[in-house]
C-alpha positions, 0 to 999 in steps of 0.5 A: 266641514272644511277646516283651514289652518290660519297663519299667525299673519292672518290675525294681523294683516299689518304685522311686521312679520310680513316685511322682507328685504329692505323693509325688514332691515329698516324695521330692525333699524327703527326698532333699535332706535324707538326706545329713545322716545317715551313708550306711548310714542314708539309706534309713531316714531317707528313708522316715521323712521321707516318712512324716512329711510324709504324716502332717503333710499329713493332719493339716493337711487342706486347708491349703496345704502349702508348701515351707518347711513340708516343709523344717521337717518334714524338719529335725525328722526329722533332728534327731530322728535325731541326738537318738536317735543 
């Protein structure tokens, strides 16, 4: 019988541990801002922030995407959440 060792990532293929590059940075920004909403909505707001950061990055093309810009996008997502609540 052959036994294979599994990675922790194999247990959850959607784990944030698999992120790298800009996606990991965007996750860290989203994680920083997600506590500004009720606990039950934090997973949704985390995904919304990451998505908006990806869309903003695509719109800006090759322009540098610094931390201040990422925080601004994340704060707009939070403001939009509270506006719709």
